[in-house]
PLY file of the C-alpha trace (Angstrom):
ply
format ascii 1.0
element vertex 121
property float x
property float y
property float z
element edge 120
property int vertex1
property int vertex2
end_header
-36.72 -28.83 -15.15
-38.96 -28.70 -12.07
-37.00 -31.51 -10.44
-33.73 -29.66 -10.98
-35.10 -26.47 -9.36
-36.50 -28.48 -6.45
-33.20 -30.29 -5.91
-31.27 -27.03 -5.98
-33.75 -25.47 -3.50
-33.38 -28.41 -1.13
-29.54 -28.64 -1.47
-28.94 -24.94 -0.77
-29.40 -25.12 3.02
-27.15 -28.18 3.25
-24.35 -26.38 1.36
-24.62 -23.41 3.70
-24.71 -25.66 6.78
-21.45 -27.40 5.89
-19.53 -24.41 4.57
-16.99 -22.74 6.78
-17.24 -19.00 7.20
-14.22 -16.97 6.00
-13.90 -15.41 9.44
-12.92 -18.73 10.95
-9.78 -18.98 8.84
-6.51 -18.39 10.68
-4.44 -15.59 9.23
-0.79 -16.73 8.99
0.54 -13.12 8.87
1.60 -11.48 12.06
1.89 -7.74 12.30
5.28 -6.17 12.88
7.44 -3.21 12.01
7.27 -1.20 8.84
10.38 -1.80 6.74
11.67 0.55 4.04
14.16 -0.93 1.59
16.08 1.23 -0.95
18.21 -0.27 -3.69
21.29 1.80 -4.62
23.34 1.49 -7.80
26.90 2.79 -7.35
28.89 3.98 -10.35
32.08 2.10 -11.11
35.01 3.36 -9.01
32.81 5.22 -6.46
31.98 2.44 -3.96
34.46 3.83 -1.40
33.04 7.36 -1.80
29.51 6.13 -1.21
30.48 3.87 1.71
32.25 6.84 3.36
29.03 8.88 2.95
26.99 6.04 4.50
29.46 5.52 7.37
29.45 9.25 8.16
26.60 11.52 7.23
23.91 8.90 6.62
24.75 6.94 9.79
24.55 10.11 11.87
21.06 10.80 10.55
19.88 7.25 11.21
21.33 7.21 14.74
19.65 10.55 15.43
16.32 9.14 14.27
16.76 6.12 16.53
17.61 8.36 19.50
14.41 10.34 18.80
12.36 7.14 18.73
11.35 7.57 15.10
13.05 4.40 13.93
13.94 1.11 15.57
16.97 0.13 13.43
18.79 0.46 10.13
21.12 -1.65 8.02
23.29 -1.42 4.89
23.55 -4.64 2.89
26.01 -5.12 0.04
24.87 -7.28 -2.87
28.19 -9.15 -3.39
26.93 -11.62 -6.02
24.53 -9.37 -7.89
22.81 -10.34 -11.07
22.18 -7.99 -14.00
19.73 -5.25 -13.05
20.16 -5.65 -9.29
21.44 -2.83 -7.05
24.87 -2.82 -5.42
23.58 -1.88 -1.95
20.32 -2.12 0.00
19.57 0.52 2.63
17.06 -0.79 5.22
15.16 1.29 7.80
12.65 -0.07 10.31
9.80 1.89 11.88
7.21 1.16 14.59
4.62 3.21 12.70
4.27 5.51 9.72
3.68 9.25 10.10
1.64 11.81 8.15
3.11 14.54 5.97
3.15 17.25 8.60
5.01 15.06 11.08
7.45 14.01 8.39
8.22 17.65 7.58
8.69 18.47 11.27
11.16 15.60 11.64
12.99 16.56 8.48
13.46 20.11 9.83
14.90 18.71 13.08
17.35 16.56 11.14
18.40 19.48 8.95
19.03 21.57 12.10
21.09 18.75 13.64
23.31 18.26 10.59
23.33 21.92 9.65
21.74 21.57 6.20
19.65 24.14 4.40
16.87 23.61 1.87
17.76 24.94 -1.58
14.81 25.95 -3.71
0 1
1 2
2 3
3 4
4 5
5 6
6 7
7 8
8 9
9 10
10 11
11 12
12 13
13 14
14 15
15 16
16 17
17 18
18 19
19 20
20 21
21 22
22 23
23 24
24 25
25 26
26 27
27 28
28 29
29 30
30 31
31 32
32 33
33 34
34 35
35 36
36 37
37 38
38 39
39 40
40 41
41 42
42 43
43 44
44 45
45 46
46 47
47 48
48 49
49 50
50 51
51 52
52 53
53 54
54 55
55 56
56 57
57 58
58 59
59 60
60 61
61 62
62 63
63 64
64 65
65 66
66 67
67 68
68 69
69 70
70 71
71 72
72 73
73 74
74 75
75 76
76 77
77 78
78 79
79 80
80 81
81 82
82 83
83 84
84 85
85 86
86 87
87 88
88 89
89 90
90 91
91 92
92 93
93 94
94 95
95 96
96 97
97 98
98 99
99 100
100 101
101 102
102 103
103 104
104 105
105 106
106 107
107 108
108 109
109 110
110 111
111 112
112 113
113 114
114 115
115 116
116 117
117 118
118 119
119 120
């Protein structure tokens, strides 16, 4: 038993000497934009209604947000070959950074003023 303890005591510095610190590892991830993805299920027979909404009202809001510098881009993707349980559409928004609650509320008020909406409570 004493020999085992002695061997472990002698081997410990060698293990530490040849181990690589975790800090030396190269991180493969590169920082970028924040991306928000929303999946949308459209009821049968209402795809044209929803695409008209996206092409009008929703697009105006997104373009306003880009003009203000709040977003960098947006996209609408249609899931043409969807599997069971998958959404019909994906709405994608890209941001440079995320904002806190107060800034979010301020921006929402500006958008409501732009599109002439009111908050119903």
